Biopython code that builds the backbone (N, CA, C, O; Angstrom):
import numpy as np
from Bio.PDB.StructureBuilder import StructureBuilder

atoms = [
    (1, "MET", "N", (104.120, 130.263, 148.230)),
    (1, "MET", "CA", (103.979, 130.683, 146.948)),
    (1, "MET", "C", (104.963, 130.161, 146.015)),
    (1, "MET", "O", (106.158, 130.197, 146.309)),
    (2, "GLU", "N", (104.539, 129.659, 144.868)),
    (2, "GLU", "CA", (105.445, 129.154, 143.915)),
    (2, "GLU", "C", (106.270, 130.265, 143.334)),
    (2, "GLU", "O", (105.686, 131.295, 142.997)),
    (3, "ARG", "N", (107.592, 130.159, 143.179)),
    (3, "ARG", "CA", (108.448, 131.100, 142.531)),
    (3, "ARG", "C", (108.697, 130.681, 141.003)),
    (3, "ARG", "O", (109.755, 130.169, 140.638)),
    (4, "ASN", "N", (107.731, 130.919, 140.234)),
    (4, "ASN", "CA", (107.896, 130.511, 138.846)),
    (4, "ASN", "C", (108.423, 131.621, 137.863)),
    (4, "ASN", "O", (108.571, 131.361, 136.669)),
    (5, "ILE", "N", (108.690, 132.805, 138.357)),
    (5, "ILE", "CA", (109.236, 134.026, 137.685)),
    (5, "ILE", "C", (110.521, 134.220, 138.139)),
    (5, "ILE", "O", (110.621, 134.185, 139.366)),
    (6, "LEU", "N", (111.647, 134.435, 137.449)),
    (6, "LEU", "CA", (112.911, 134.861, 137.860)),
    (6, "LEU", "C", (113.017, 136.358, 137.735)),
    (6, "LEU", "O", (112.484, 136.834, 136.732)),
    (7, "ILE", "N", (113.666, 137.269, 138.654)),
    (7, "ILE", "CA", (113.861, 138.465, 138.415)),
    (7, "ILE", "C", (115.343, 138.624, 138.163)),
    (7, "ILE", "O", (116.126, 138.086, 138.946)),
    (8, "LEU", "N", (115.712, 139.197, 137.315)),
    (8, "LEU", "CA", (117.090, 139.307, 136.830)),
    (8, "LEU", "C", (117.628, 140.690, 136.750)),
    (8, "LEU", "O", (116.996, 141.535, 136.117)),
    (9, "ASP", "N", (118.767, 140.993, 137.353)),
    (9, "ASP", "CA", (119.558, 142.214, 137.305)),
    (9, "ASP", "C", (120.418, 142.220, 136.089)),
    (9, "ASP", "O", (121.477, 141.602, 135.982)),
    (10, "LEU", "N", (119.838, 143.013, 135.139)),
    (10, "LEU", "CA", (120.550, 143.010, 133.734)),
    (10, "LEU", "C", (122.078, 143.480, 133.917)),
    (10, "LEU", "O", (122.947, 142.927, 133.242)),
    (11, "ALA", "N", (122.397, 144.459, 134.791)),
    (11, "ALA", "CA", (123.691, 144.991, 134.973)),
    (11, "ALA", "C", (124.565, 144.068, 135.336)),
    (11, "ALA", "O", (125.676, 144.075, 134.805)),
    (12, "THR", "N", (124.226, 143.079, 136.327)),
    (12, "THR", "CA", (125.182, 141.939, 136.853)),
    (12, "THR", "C", (124.948, 140.647, 136.299)),
    (12, "THR", "O", (125.734, 139.745, 136.587)),
    (13, "HIS", "N", (123.891, 140.408, 135.478)),
    (13, "HIS", "CA", (123.522, 139.095, 134.922)),
    (13, "HIS", "C", (123.246, 138.071, 135.856)),
    (13, "HIS", "O", (123.443, 136.893, 135.560)),
    (14, "ARG", "N", (122.743, 138.464, 137.120)),
    (14, "ARG", "CA", (122.482, 137.555, 138.289)),
    (14, "ARG", "C", (120.954, 137.630, 138.656)),
    (14, "ARG", "O", (120.247, 138.608, 138.415)),
    (15, "ILE", "N", (120.569, 136.565, 139.219)),
    (15, "ILE", "CA", (119.103, 136.574, 139.640)),
    (15, "ILE", "C", (119.106, 137.302, 140.938)),
    (15, "ILE", "O", (119.837, 137.082, 141.904)),
    (16, "ALA", "N", (118.059, 138.315, 140.795)),
    (16, "ALA", "CA", (117.892, 139.306, 141.997)),
    (16, "ALA", "C", (116.709, 138.950, 142.903)),
    (16, "ALA", "O", (116.478, 139.589, 143.930)),
    (17, "GLY", "N", (115.914, 137.842, 142.468)),
    (17, "GLY", "CA", (114.828, 137.247, 143.194)),
    (17, "GLY", "C", (114.020, 136.567, 142.245)),
    (17, "GLY", "O", (114.242, 136.349, 141.054)),
    (18, "ALA", "N", (112.858, 136.205, 143.097)),
    (18, "ALA", "CA", (111.784, 135.324, 142.192)),
    (18, "ALA", "C", (110.482, 135.600, 142.738)),
    (18, "ALA", "O", (110.341, 136.019, 143.887)),
    (19, "CYS", "N", (109.562, 135.386, 141.980)),
    (19, "CYS", "CA", (108.201, 135.746, 142.117)),
    (19, "CYS", "C", (107.156, 134.593, 141.687)),
    (19, "CYS", "O", (107.423, 133.748, 140.833)),
    (20, "GLY", "N", (105.926, 134.666, 142.390)),
    (20, "GLY", "CA", (104.986, 133.662, 142.023)),
    (20, "GLY", "C", (103.840, 134.232, 141.152)),
    (20, "GLY", "O", (102.800, 133.609, 140.938)),
    (21, "GLY", "N", (104.089, 135.356, 140.711)),
    (21, "GLY", "CA", (103.012, 136.294, 139.835)),
    (21, "GLY", "C", (101.926, 136.698, 140.728)),
    (21, "GLY", "O", (101.874, 136.503, 141.942)),
    (22, "PRO", "N", (101.029, 137.308, 139.954)),
    (22, "PRO", "CA", (99.916, 138.076, 140.526)),
    (22, "PRO", "C", (98.969, 137.230, 141.444)),
    (22, "PRO", "O", (98.936, 136.011, 141.281)),
    (23, "SER", "N", (98.241, 137.797, 142.349)),
    (23, "SER", "CA", (97.257, 137.180, 143.151)),
    (23, "SER", "C", (95.954, 136.887, 142.373)),
    (23, "SER", "O", (95.952, 137.309, 141.217)),
    (24, "ALA", "N", (94.969, 136.312, 142.749)),
    (24, "ALA", "CA", (93.827, 135.928, 141.992)),
    (24, "ALA", "C", (93.210, 137.196, 141.154)),
    (24, "ALA", "O", (92.707, 137.095, 140.035)),
    (25, "ASP", "N", (93.326, 138.257, 141.813)),
    (25, "ASP", "CA", (92.571, 139.602, 141.284)),
    (25, "ASP", "C", (93.550, 140.330, 140.410)),
    (25, "ASP", "O", (93.251, 141.424, 139.930)),
    (26, "GLY", "N", (94.821, 139.705, 140.168)),
    (26, "GLY", "CA", (95.567, 140.393, 139.204)),
    (26, "GLY", "C", (96.785, 141.373, 139.860)),
    (26, "GLY", "O", (97.682, 141.854, 139.167)),
    (27, "ALA", "N", (96.683, 141.540, 141.022)),
    (27, "ALA", "CA", (97.571, 142.439, 141.862)),
    (27, "ALA", "C", (98.767, 141.882, 142.200)),
    (27, "ALA", "O", (98.807, 140.658, 142.318)),
    (28, "CYS", "N", (99.827, 142.580, 142.393)),
    (28, "CYS", "CA", (101.012, 142.170, 142.965)),
    (28, "CYS", "C", (100.812, 142.047, 144.507)),
    (28, "CYS", "O", (100.540, 143.002, 145.234)),
    (29, "PRO", "N", (100.982, 140.727, 144.929)),
    (29, "PRO", "CA", (100.651, 140.521, 146.334)),
    (29, "PRO", "C", (101.779, 141.088, 147.387)),
    (29, "PRO", "O", (101.600, 141.116, 148.605)),
    (30, "ARG", "N", (103.027, 141.556, 146.687)),
    (30, "ARG", "CA", (104.017, 141.909, 147.528)),
    (30, "ARG", "C", (104.075, 143.494, 147.792)),
    (30, "ARG", "O", (104.952, 143.990, 148.499)),
    (31, "VAL", "N", (103.122, 144.205, 147.200)),
    (31, "VAL", "CA", (102.935, 145.718, 147.476)),
    (31, "VAL", "C", (101.541, 146.035, 147.564)),
    (31, "VAL", "O", (100.673, 145.259, 147.164)),
    (32, "ALA", "N", (101.274, 147.268, 148.130)),
    (32, "ALA", "CA", (99.714, 147.856, 148.230)),
    (32, "ALA", "C", (99.547, 148.330, 146.838)),
    (32, "ALA", "O", (100.482, 148.669, 146.113)),
    (33, "VAL", "N", (98.225, 148.331, 146.493)),
    (33, "VAL", "CA", (97.554, 148.789, 145.120)),
    (33, "VAL", "C", (98.252, 150.198, 145.044)),
    (33, "VAL", "O", (98.233, 151.006, 145.972)),
    (34, "GLY", "N", (98.918, 150.414, 143.738)),
    (34, "GLY", "CA", (99.432, 151.745, 143.268)),
    (34, "GLY", "C", (100.996, 151.845, 143.686)),
    (34, "GLY", "O", (101.650, 152.832, 143.350)),
    (35, "GLY", "N", (101.529, 150.861, 144.379)),
    (35, "GLY", "CA", (102.754, 150.937, 144.853)),
    (35, "GLY", "C", (103.715, 150.397, 143.843)),
    (35, "GLY", "O", (103.221, 149.497, 143.164)),
    (36, "VAL", "N", (104.957, 150.701, 143.558)),
    (36, "VAL", "CA", (106.015, 150.329, 142.533)),
    (36, "VAL", "C", (106.221, 148.906, 142.841)),
    (36, "VAL", "O", (106.523, 148.593, 143.993)),
    (37, "ILE", "N", (106.086, 148.008, 141.922)),
    (37, "ILE", "CA", (106.166, 146.588, 142.079)),
    (37, "ILE", "C", (107.852, 146.148, 142.347)),
    (37, "ILE", "O", (108.748, 146.813, 141.828)),
    (38, "PRO", "N", (108.070, 145.238, 143.009)),
    (38, "PRO", "CA", (109.508, 144.695, 143.384)),
    (38, "PRO", "C", (110.226, 144.281, 142.357)),
    (38, "PRO", "O", (111.424, 144.126, 142.598)),
    (39, "CYS", "N", (109.801, 144.015, 141.100)),
    (39, "CYS", "CA", (110.529, 143.641, 139.928)),
    (39, "CYS", "C", (110.703, 144.866, 138.986)),
    (39, "CYS", "O", (111.319, 144.740, 137.928)),
    (40, "ALA", "N", (110.198, 145.969, 139.343)),
    (40, "ALA", "CA", (110.449, 147.168, 138.587)),
    (40, "ALA", "C", (111.808, 147.665, 138.237)),
    (40, "ALA", "O", (112.513, 147.958, 139.202)),
    (41, "GLY", "N", (112.298, 147.813, 137.087)),
    (41, "GLY", "CA", (113.685, 148.302, 136.841)),
    (41, "GLY", "C", (114.421, 147.052, 136.512)),
    (41, "GLY", "O", (115.551, 147.144, 136.034)),
    (42, "TYR", "N", (113.895, 145.934, 136.720)),
    (42, "TYR", "CA", (114.705, 144.611, 136.453)),
    (42, "TYR", "C", (114.009, 143.981, 135.230)),
    (42, "TYR", "O", (113.080, 144.556, 134.662)),
    (43, "ALA", "N", (114.495, 142.761, 134.834)),
    (43, "ALA", "CA", (113.782, 141.918, 133.904)),
    (43, "ALA", "C", (113.338, 140.665, 134.461)),
    (43, "ALA", "O", (113.879, 140.123, 135.425)),
    (44, "ILE", "N", (112.341, 140.216, 133.834)),
    (44, "ILE", "CA", (111.895, 138.874, 134.247)),
    (44, "ILE", "C", (111.727, 137.880, 133.179)),
    (44, "ILE", "O", (111.641, 138.220, 131.999)),
    (45, "VAL", "N", (111.680, 136.690, 133.558)),
    (45, "VAL", "CA", (111.781, 135.483, 132.744)),
    (45, "VAL", "C", (111.212, 134.308, 133.452)),
    (45, "VAL", "O", (111.363, 134.149, 134.663)),
    (46, "PRO", "N", (110.486, 133.395, 132.605)),
    (46, "PRO", "CA", (109.812, 132.315, 133.311)),
    (46, "PRO", "C", (111.041, 131.418, 133.926)),
    (46, "PRO", "O", (112.003, 131.210, 133.187)),
    (47, "ALA", "N", (111.041, 130.875, 135.266)),
    (47, "ALA", "CA", (111.966, 130.062, 135.845)),
    (47, "ALA", "C", (112.289, 128.860, 134.881)),
    (47, "ALA", "O", (113.452, 128.509, 134.679)),
    (48, "GLU", "N", (111.177, 128.230, 134.278)),
    (48, "GLU", "CA", (111.446, 127.126, 133.479)),
    (48, "GLU", "C", (111.889, 127.325, 132.017)),
    (48, "GLU", "O", (112.105, 126.363, 131.280)),
    (49, "ALA", "N", (112.014, 128.586, 131.629)),
    (49, "ALA", "CA", (112.729, 128.921, 130.379)),
    (49, "ALA", "C", (113.725, 130.125, 130.645)),
    (49, "ALA", "O", (113.566, 131.252, 130.175)),
    (50, "ARG", "N", (114.703, 129.762, 131.405)),
    (50, "ARG", "CA", (115.745, 130.800, 131.658)),
    (50, "ARG", "C", (116.367, 131.311, 130.424)),
    (50, "ARG", "O", (116.744, 132.483, 130.387)),
    (51, "GLU", "N", (116.511, 130.486, 129.355)),
    (51, "GLU", "CA", (117.196, 130.814, 128.219)),
    (51, "GLU", "C", (116.226, 131.785, 127.355)),
    (51, "GLU", "O", (116.703, 132.295, 126.342)),
    (52, "ALA", "N", (115.032, 132.030, 127.675)),
    (52, "ALA", "CA", (114.068, 132.886, 126.976)),
    (52, "ALA", "C", (114.593, 134.299, 126.989)),
    (52, "ALA", "O", (115.427, 134.672, 127.814)),
    (53, "ARG", "N", (114.105, 135.044, 126.092)),
    (53, "ARG", "CA", (114.315, 136.393, 125.901)),
    (53, "ARG", "C", (113.539, 137.168, 127.154)),
    (53, "ARG", "O", (112.315, 137.179, 127.285)),
    (54, "PRO", "N", (114.432, 137.777, 127.997)),
    (54, "PRO", "CA", (113.771, 138.498, 129.277)),
    (54, "PRO", "C", (112.964, 139.739, 128.997)),
    (54, "PRO", "O", (113.367, 140.519, 128.134)),
    (55, "TYR", "N", (111.932, 139.961, 129.616)),
    (55, "TYR", "CA", (111.031, 141.251, 129.499)),
    (55, "TYR", "C", (111.677, 142.144, 130.617)),
    (55, "TYR", "O", (111.931, 141.860, 131.788)),
    (56, "THR", "N", (111.870, 143.309, 129.915)),
    (56, "THR", "CA", (112.409, 144.499, 130.947)),
    (56, "THR", "C", (111.151, 145.235, 131.532)),
    (56, "THR", "O", (110.304, 145.711, 130.777)),
    (57, "VAL", "N", (111.057, 145.314, 132.873)),
    (57, "VAL", "CA", (109.909, 146.021, 133.462)),
    (57, "VAL", "C", (110.201, 147.479, 133.783)),
    (57, "VAL", "O", (111.222, 147.766, 134.408)),
    (58, "SER", "N", (109.435, 148.311, 133.421)),
    (58, "SER", "CA", (109.643, 149.834, 133.610)),
    (58, "SER", "C", (109.894, 149.952, 135.074)),
    (58, "SER", "O", (109.350, 149.212, 135.893)),
    (59, "PRO", "N", (110.826, 151.007, 135.420)),
    (59, "PRO", "CA", (111.240, 151.303, 136.639)),
    (59, "PRO", "C", (110.050, 151.951, 137.619)),
    (59, "PRO", "O", (110.163, 151.958, 138.845)),
    (60, "GLN", "N", (108.960, 152.463, 136.951)),
    (60, "GLN", "CA", (107.826, 153.003, 137.548)),
    (60, "GLN", "C", (106.582, 152.092, 137.577)),
    (60, "GLN", "O", (105.498, 152.562, 137.923)),
    (61, "MET", "N", (106.714, 150.780, 137.217)),
    (61, "MET", "CA", (105.627, 149.987, 136.844)),
    (61, "MET", "C", (104.964, 149.595, 138.249)),
    (61, "MET", "O", (105.617, 149.208, 139.219)),
    (62, "THR", "N", (103.435, 149.766, 138.215)),
    (62, "THR", "CA", (102.641, 149.621, 139.433)),
    (62, "THR", "C", (101.813, 148.303, 139.183)),
    (62, "THR", "O", (101.191, 147.758, 140.095)),
    (63, "LEU", "N", (101.841, 147.883, 138.051)),
    (63, "LEU", "CA", (100.904, 146.665, 137.757)),
    (63, "LEU", "C", (101.814, 145.502, 137.337)),
    (63, "LEU", "O", (102.824, 145.616, 136.641)),
    (64, "CYS", "N", (101.255, 144.224, 137.922)),
    (64, "CYS", "CA", (102.085, 143.035, 137.590)),
    (64, "CYS", "C", (102.122, 142.905, 136.100)),
    (64, "CYS", "O", (101.073, 142.845, 135.458)),
    (65, "PRO", "N", (103.451, 142.852, 135.457)),
    (65, "PRO", "CA", (103.482, 142.521, 133.890)),
    (65, "PRO", "C", (102.690, 141.387, 133.569)),
    (65, "PRO", "O", (102.085, 141.427, 132.498)),
    (66, "ARG", "N", (102.574, 140.357, 134.309)),
    (66, "ARG", "CA", (101.848, 139.192, 133.794)),
    (66, "ARG", "C", (100.447, 139.503, 133.650)),
    (66, "ARG", "O", (99.821, 139.113, 132.665)),
    (67, "THR", "N", (99.830, 140.293, 134.722)),
    (67, "THR", "CA", (98.402, 140.835, 134.399)),
    (67, "THR", "C", (98.296, 141.782, 133.253)),
    (67, "THR", "O", (97.324, 141.716, 132.500)),
    (68, "VAL", "N", (99.088, 142.514, 133.109)),
    (68, "VAL", "CA", (99.178, 143.494, 131.756)),
    (68, "VAL", "C", (99.009, 142.593, 130.479)),
    (68, "VAL", "O", (98.108, 142.699, 129.647)),
    (69, "ALA", "N", (100.093, 141.641, 130.477)),
    (69, "ALA", "CA", (100.065, 140.791, 129.163)),
    (69, "ALA", "C", (98.859, 139.995, 129.040)),
    (69, "ALA", "O", (98.298, 139.907, 127.948)),
    (70, "GLU", "N", (98.389, 139.375, 130.133)),
    (70, "GLU", "CA", (97.170, 138.705, 129.894)),
    (70, "GLU", "C", (95.952, 139.522, 129.545)),
    (70, "GLU", "O", (95.110, 139.047, 128.783)),
    (71, "ALA", "N", (95.800, 140.834, 130.109)),
    (71, "ALA", "CA", (94.798, 141.669, 129.780)),
    (71, "ALA", "C", (94.878, 142.128, 128.292)),
    (71, "ALA", "O", (93.839, 142.394, 127.688)),
    (72, "LEU", "N", (95.980, 142.216, 127.754)),
    (72, "LEU", "CA", (96.149, 142.604, 126.339)),
    (72, "LEU", "C", (96.208, 141.580, 125.301)),
    (72, "LEU", "O", (96.234, 141.839, 124.098)),
    (73, "ALA", "N", (96.231, 140.158, 125.912)),
    (73, "ALA", "CA", (96.276, 139.009, 124.919)),
    (73, "ALA", "C", (94.852, 138.939, 124.280)),
    (73, "ALA", "O", (93.806, 138.985, 124.927)),
    (74, "VAL", "N", (94.950, 138.824, 122.960)),
    (74, "VAL", "CA", (93.477, 138.668, 122.165)),
    (74, "VAL", "C", (93.948, 137.463, 121.344)),
    (74, "VAL", "O", (95.027, 137.399, 120.754)),
    (75, "PRO", "N", (93.009, 136.521, 121.380)),
    (75, "PRO", "CA", (93.145, 135.306, 120.462)),
    (75, "PRO", "C", (93.048, 135.783, 119.105)),
    (75, "PRO", "O", (92.332, 136.744, 118.826)),
    (76, "SER", "N", (93.824, 135.078, 118.133)),
    (76, "SER", "CA", (94.057, 135.469, 116.821)),
    (76, "SER", "C", (92.835, 135.412, 115.922)),
    (76, "SER", "O", (92.776, 136.011, 114.848)),
    (77, "ASP", "N", (91.815, 134.622, 116.445)),
    (77, "ASP", "CA", (90.593, 134.484, 115.668)),
    (77, "ASP", "C", (89.555, 135.358, 116.202)),
    (77, "ASP", "O", (88.391, 135.238, 115.819)),
    (78, "SER", "N", (89.901, 136.224, 117.057)),
    (78, "SER", "CA", (89.013, 137.269, 117.705)),
    (78, "SER", "C", (88.251, 138.018, 116.682)),
    (78, "SER", "O", (88.851, 138.235, 115.630)),
    (79, "ALA", "N", (87.120, 138.424, 116.788)),
    (79, "ALA", "CA", (86.421, 139.349, 115.916)),
    (79, "ALA", "C", (87.133, 140.858, 116.089)),
    (79, "ALA", "O", (86.958, 141.734, 115.242)),
    (80, "PHE", "N", (87.914, 141.049, 117.227)),
    (80, "PHE", "CA", (88.443, 142.332, 117.544)),
    (80, "PHE", "C", (89.650, 142.548, 116.424)),
    (80, "PHE", "O", (89.928, 143.643, 115.934)),
    (81, "ILE", "N", (90.247, 141.424, 116.142)),
    (81, "ILE", "CA", (91.426, 141.390, 115.242)),
    (81, "ILE", "C", (90.824, 141.553, 113.709)),
    (81, "ILE", "O", (91.380, 142.217, 112.834)),
    (82, "ALA", "N", (89.744, 140.920, 113.568)),
    (82, "ALA", "CA", (89.146, 140.948, 112.072)),
    (82, "ALA", "C", (88.562, 142.388, 111.794)),
    (82, "ALA", "O", (88.583, 142.751, 110.618)),
    (83, "ALA", "N", (88.145, 143.079, 112.550)),
    (83, "ALA", "CA", (87.491, 144.378, 112.550)),
    (83, "ALA", "C", (88.275, 145.405, 111.832)),
    (83, "ALA", "O", (87.851, 146.557, 111.746)),
]
sb = StructureBuilder()
sb.init_structure("model")
sb.init_model(0)
sb.init_chain("A")
sb.init_seg("    ")
for serial, (resi, resn, name, xyz) in enumerate(atoms, 1):
    if name == "N":
        sb.init_residue(resn, " ", resi, " ")
    sb.init_atom(name, np.array(xyz, "f"), 0.0, 1.0, " ", f" {name:<3s}", serial, name[0])
structure = sb.get_structure()
């Protein structure tokens, strides 16, 4: 599994782990469905953009933040935006 997401501990400013993101179905491959994900309570940032602003993951998060972000992404030219 490619580790393209860094998991950061904001208290220590150190890398706490890494992740390859969700499986093909959007689930976190590291926990059972409904379980708290390993990056919960930490911040995540793309490995190739370590200087990017990190996203803080809720301590109770059970869905992969990448899956949530992709599900909420709507193209700017979408009819949904124009309505």
